[in-house]
N, C-alpha and C positions, 0 to 999 in steps of 0.2 A: 655070618649072615646078619644084616641089620635087623632090628625088631620090625615086625610087620606094622604097617599103618593101621589106624582105626578102620573098622568096617565102614564102607561108604558106597555111595552111588556116584558114578562118574558120568557127567552129562557133556556130550561133545556136539557143539553147534558147528555146522559145516561138515556134516557126515559124508558128503560126496566130494570133498575137497581133495586136492593132491596131497596136502599135508596130512590129512587123516589117513589116506591110503598108504602113503610111503613111510610115515613116521608113527602116527598115534596108534592105530590098530595093531600093526606089527610089534611095536614096543610093549603095548599092554598085553598082547598074547605071550610074548617072551617073558615078561615079568610074572605072568600067571604060571607059565611053564616052569620057571625057576623057583616058584614058591614065595615070591616077594610081595604079591598082592595080599590084601586082607583076606581073612578066612571067609568073610561074607562080603562080596562085592557085586555090583551090577553096573553095566555100562549101557547108557541110553543114548543112542545116536539120534541127532535131530537134523532133519533136512527138509527141503521144500517138496520133494516128490512124495506121492502117495504110494507107499510100499508096505507090505506085511513084514513081520519080523523075519519070516523065512526067506522072503525075496531079498531083503537087505543082507542077511547073513550070506546068501549065495554070492552077492556082489562083492562082499568083503573077501570071501574065499577065492573068487576068481582073480581079484587084484593081488592078493597075497601069493597065489600060485604063480602069477606072472612075474611079480617083482622079487619074491623071496621063496622060491620053490622048496628050499630046505625046511621052511616052516610048516609045510602042509603034509609032512611025512607021518606025523603021529596023529592018527585018526582019533584016538581016545582023548588026547589033549585038546584037539580042535573041537570035538563035540562038547567037552566040558566048558571050554571058553565060549562057544557060541550059545550054550544054554544060558549064559549070563549076559548076552548081548541082545539088546532090544532096539526098536526103531519107532520114532514118532515123526509123522509128517507135520510140519508147521510152516506157515508163511510168516517169516520173521517180522514182517511189517504189520501184521494184524494181531493186536493185543489179545483179542478174544480167543485166538487159537492156542495161546499158551496155557489155557486151562486144561487142554488135553495132555499137555506135558506134565502139569501139576498132578493130574490124576494118575498118570503112568508112574511118576516118581513116588507118590505117597502110598499108592495101593500095592505096588509091586506085582510080582507074578506068583503063581501057585508054587509053593515050595521054597520061595526066596523072600525072606523077610525084608521089608523096606527099611533102609538105614536112615536115621535122621541126619547123618553127615552127608553133605553134598559138595562135590567138586565140579564146578562148571569150567569148560574149556572152550574158548571162542576161537575156533579154527576158521574164521570168516574174514572177509575183507574188512579193513579197519573202520570204514565208514559205518558199518552195521553195528559196531560195538555199543555206542550209546543207546541205540534203539533197542537192542536185545536186553541190555541191562535194565532200562526203564520198564520194559514189558515183563521181565522176570519179577521186578518189584510189584507191578500191578497185579500179577498172578499169585502173589503171596510166596514167592520163591527167593526173596532177598534175605540178607543175613539177619535182619531184625525179626523175620518171621520164623526163624529156626527155634527148635525146642531148647530149653535151658540145658546146658551141659553138652550140647552138640555143636557142630560147626558147619558153616557154609563158606566156601572159598571160590575164587574165580581166577583163572589163568587167562591172560590177555596176550595175544601175539603182536609182534611189531608189524609195521611202524605204529607207534602210539601217537596218532594224529599225523598231520602233514606239516605243521609248523608249531611255534610256541603257543599261539593262540588256541589252535584246535587241541593241542596236547593238554593245555590247562582245562579246557572245556571237558575233554574226555575224563581227565582226573576228577573234575568236579562231579560229573554224572556218576561215575563208578563209586566215588567216595560217599555219595549220598545213600548208596545201597549196601556197600561193603566197607568195613573199616580197613585202614591201610595194611594192617597185619594180616588181613585175609585176601589181599590183592597180590597176585604173582605175575609181574610183567616179564615175560619170558624172552630171553635172548639165548638161543641154543649154543652160541659160542661160549657162554659162561658155564655150560655143562661139560665142555670138553676137558679131558684129563690134562692136556698140555696147558690149557689156559689156567686151570686151577693150580697147576704146578708152579706158575710164575711166582706166586706169593711164597710158596714153600721154598723154592730155589733162592729167593731173595732173603727171607727172614729166618731160615733155619741153617744157613751156611755163613759162618763168620768171615770167610775170605771175600765175600762179595759185597755185603751191605756197607762196609766202611768205604768202598770205592764207588758206591752208587750215587754220585753227585757231580756237580758242575766242575769240581776240582780235578776229576779224573776222566770224565766221559766227554768225548768230543761231540757226539750226536747219537740219536736213536732213529732208526729207520724201520717203519712198519709197512709190510706189503700184504695186501689181500687181493690176490690176482686169480682170475678164472680164465682158462683157455677158451671156454665156450662163450657164446653170446647170450642173449636174453631168452633163447629157446621159445617157449609158448607164453611168455610173460609180457608180451607187447603192451597190452592194455594197462597192466600194472605199472610197467616202466614209464609209460607216457605220463602217468600221474605222479610217480615217485621220483624217478631218476636215481643216479648213483649216490648222490649226497644223502637223500632220505633213506635209500635202501640199505646202504652199507656204512656210510661215514657217521651218521647220527648215532648208530647203536654199536655194531661190531667194532669199528675202528676206534671210536672214542673210549669204549670200554677196555680195549686192549691197552690204549695209552694210559688210562687211569690205573690199570692193574700193574703196569711196569713202572709207573712214576709216583704212585701214592706213598704217603708217609706210613710208617709202621702203626697199625691200630693198637689201641690200648689192650685189646684182647681179640680173639677170633670169633666173637659173636657176630651175627648178621649185621646188626646196626653199627657196630664199631667199625667193621670193614667198609660198609657202605658210606659211613660218615667220611672216611678218608678219601674215598673215590669222589664224593661230591666236592670236598675241599679242593681236590686236584682240578676238577672241571671248572670250578669257580676261578682258579688261578690262571686259566688259559688267556693269553693276551687277546684283546679285542681286535677284530679286523676292521679296517677302513678301506675306502676305495684306493687310497694311496698305497697302503701296506699290501693289499691284495695283488698289486701289480707284479711283485716279485715272489709272492708266496702261495699263489693259487693258480693252478692250471686245470681247466676242465676240457674233456675231450669226448668225441663220439666216434665209434669205430665205423670204418667204411662199410656200407651195406646195411647199416642199422635202419635207415629209412625205408628199406625194402622188406623189412621183417613184418610178419603178420600183426595187424592191429596197431601199426605205427604210422603216424602222419607223414606224408611224403616231404613235408618241409619241417619236420620235427627239429627242435633245438634242445632236446633232452640230452643230458650228459650220461655217458656210459663209463666214464673214467674221471678220476679226480686225483690230483697230487697236490698236497697242501703241506706247507711248512708251519708248524705250530711252535709257539714259545710259551713256556710255563713261568709266569712271573712269581716265583716264590724263592725262598732262601736256598733250597736244594738245587733248583734247576735254572736259575736266572741265566738267560742268553744261550742255553743249550738248545739247538734246533731238534724238534721231533718231526721227521718227515713221514707222512702217511701217503701211500700210493695204493689205490684200489681201482679195479676196473674189470670189464668184460672183454672177451676176445683178445686177451693178452698172450704173451709168449708161452706161458705155462700156468698151470694151476698150482698155486702155492700160497700159504699164509705163514709169515715168519716175522720175528722181531730181531733186529740186528743192533746190538749195543756196541758202538765203536769207541774205544778208549783213546785218550790223548797219547801222543808220541812221547818217548823219553826226552828230557831236555837237550840231550846231545846224542847224535847218531854216529857210532864208531864203525859201523859195519856196512857202509854203503853211502851213496849220495843222499843228501837231505830229503829229496823227494821220494826216496824208497820207503819212507814210513807209511805212505798211503797204500803200499803193497803189503807190508808186514804188520800194520797196526793191529794191536790186540782187539779181539772181538768176542762177544758172547752172542751166539746165534740160537734163538729159541724157535724151533720149527714146529708150528702148530699142526700143519697138514701139507701134503699127504703123508710124509714121514712124520713121526712123532719123536723128535730128537732134540738134544741140547748139545751144541758144539762150542768148544773154546779154541780160538785161533791165536797162535803165538808164533814168534820167530825162533828158528833153530838154524844152527850152522849147516850150510851145505857141505857135503863131503868134499874134501880136497884141500889143497894148500892154502887157498885164499880164505879170509874171514868174511864170508858172504852169507847173509841170512835168507832163508826161504820160509814162507808161511807153512805151518803144519797144524793139524787139528787133533784135539781129543774129543771124542764123541760118546754121548750116552744115548741109547736107543731103547724106548719103552718095550718094543717087541722082543728084543733079545735079552733085556735085563729082568723082565718080569714074566713069569710063566702064566700068570692069571691075566686074561684079557679084561681090560676095563670096560665098564658099562658105556653105552652110547649116551650122548647128551640127553636124549629124550627119555631113556630109561631113568637116568639119575634125576632129571628135573621133575618128572611126573611123581616119583617117590618123594622128593623133597617137598613138593607142594602138598601131597597127602599128609606128610609128617609135620608140615607147618614151618619148614626151614627155609628162610628167605635169603640166605647168604648169596646164592647164585641167581637171584632175581633183581630186577632194577627198581629202585625206589622212586617215588613221585618226584622228589626234588632233583634227582639225577636225570630223569627224563627231561625236565624243564630246562635245566642248565645246558644239556646237550642240544636241545632245540634252539636255545638262545645263541649258541655258537654257530650252528648251521644257518640260522636266519641271518646272522651278521655276515657270514660268508656270502650268502646269496645276495644280500643287499649291496655288499662291497663289489661284487662282480657285475651286478646290474644285468643289462640285457645282452651283454656280449655273447655271441654264439660260441659253443664249444669248438675247439680245433679238431679237425679230422685226423684220424690215425689209422695206419694199416692194420688189418686183422693179423693177430699173432705177433704183434710188435710189443714194445713196452710203453706205448702211448705216444702222444705228440712230441715232436722234437723239442718244444719249449720246456719239457719236463726237466731237462738238464739244468736249467737255472735254479730249480728247487733244491738240487743237491750240491750246488756250488758253494 
């Protein structure tokens, strides 16, 4: 069991959000149940409604019972958790109302000592983040107001702004109140066991790293596909779109993980230094180059979704061919495909190796059938597969593709923690390895802004629900 974090108070803005109901409160409860939270902790939920502590606890219980019925079986554990869960109603836009929050944090409750260590979590729409941070500062809750020897940290949910300009402004505002080492920009993909295993797979196995370059690899294909549509996120998607929702963070972080150079060590900054260097090396997009390297799509029926404009031109699909202009990857295509309402729900990285210089066991074109591949499946299965050619039984020397597969579930008896379990503990402990640094955010936005400018006002192509996107996607993979 890892050492427990320092005693602290956890402040969750957006107490009534779907994220809080589905991820944060269940994760914190399970961490408490497993004994991973500090000996002395308090959770203060902050929302706009006027509710008592008891009323809010009942709402959390009802959500948990509906979503995770197995979590409400232990009445004693629930009672212990709810005794440390409190609620404060605050209008996020009114600076004067943050003083009630200050009072709740500093005075604590009977029998629960108030900790000088505070972790803020912004489970709110991105546009509210600068306002909340400024009001925390005005109320004496910023990092500079903390007691000597204590800490105050903040977790910020994606997207971090809506373009490079707003991301820089958000970074500036938060940076005036919290130092960079106290800011945790969360991307839950980086907390997934299989994503963290990418670096271990590459850098701890001598048979792979020597091959991990342009001399041996033909292409890399990253897929982040969801079979379902936008569900009840119409208003959000009309503002964000697929490029901002998935490509700017999840997709580029996966690309950086699979293509980065070996870090000097496995400290947080050394690893993040290499990811930033990789993002800086991505070839710039122009209107000419985007013609054959960028395809945007919108699934049929999107305009009929709730809170979606009837003439919307927002993309729900993107397929982009990236090139990394550095020594290791020059001219190797990295194809990223992501979208909603696609044929299946899957996230995977497929590394395809070059064919042997001469094919003895079939026609020349058969290499595309038997080419060696490493397939890193992130979800729903958590597997790593290696594809190679083997002789088909019989008299003729004909090769067929076969697979060697590693599966987390069958190889390890201990279930891994979920991303939110891990990332909440990391933030409390001050470990930033799996969080995104300011410069990484800004380089990612520069890439997405360049793609948007290159594409211009061209509307996204329509594609059928449960397909693999518009027909023009084939050009990306040619």
